[in-house]
N, C-alpha and C positions, 0 to 999 in steps of 0.2 A: 553447409556453412552455418555456423551459429550466429544468431542475431539476438541481442538482449531485448526482451519484451518489456521488462519493468526494472527500474532501479529503486531500491528501498534503503533508506538510512533510518536507524532507530537509535534514539538517545534519550537521556534523562535531562530535563530542564525545569528548574524551580519546582521540584516535587511532582512533576508530571512525566509520563512516558510519551515521547513524541516520535512519530514516524513521518518522514518526508518521502513521498512516492512520486516517481516520474514515469510516464508512459506516453507513447505516441497517441493513443486513443484518448486518454484522460488528462493529459498535460501534467502539471505539477500540482500536488495538493498535500495537505498536512492533516494528520489525525493526532489528537491529544486526549489523554485519559489519565486518571490517577493510578491505574494498574495496567500491567502488560496485557492481561486477558481482555480487558475492556477495549484497549487500543487495537489489539489484534483482531477482535471480533468485528470492529468497524472496518478495519483494513481489508480483511478477508472477504467480508460481505460485498464491499465496493469492488474489489478485484473480480470476484465471481460474476457480478452483474456486468462489469466492463467486458469480460472475455467470454460470456456465455454463448455468444453467437459466432465466436472465432473457432475455426477448425485448425488445430495444430497437427502438423505431420511430423 
């Protein structure tokens, strides 16, 4: 059975790239940066830290 681990919304707002992330472990949070690469770097780093101790089967 599939179960979503993370919901991610990415959009542009007032010249910034914004991602809104929701997970059971980390709750709801938002990342903002002037470029996609900067925003994605923050997002990926946070998700890797959040799930580093989680074993996925």
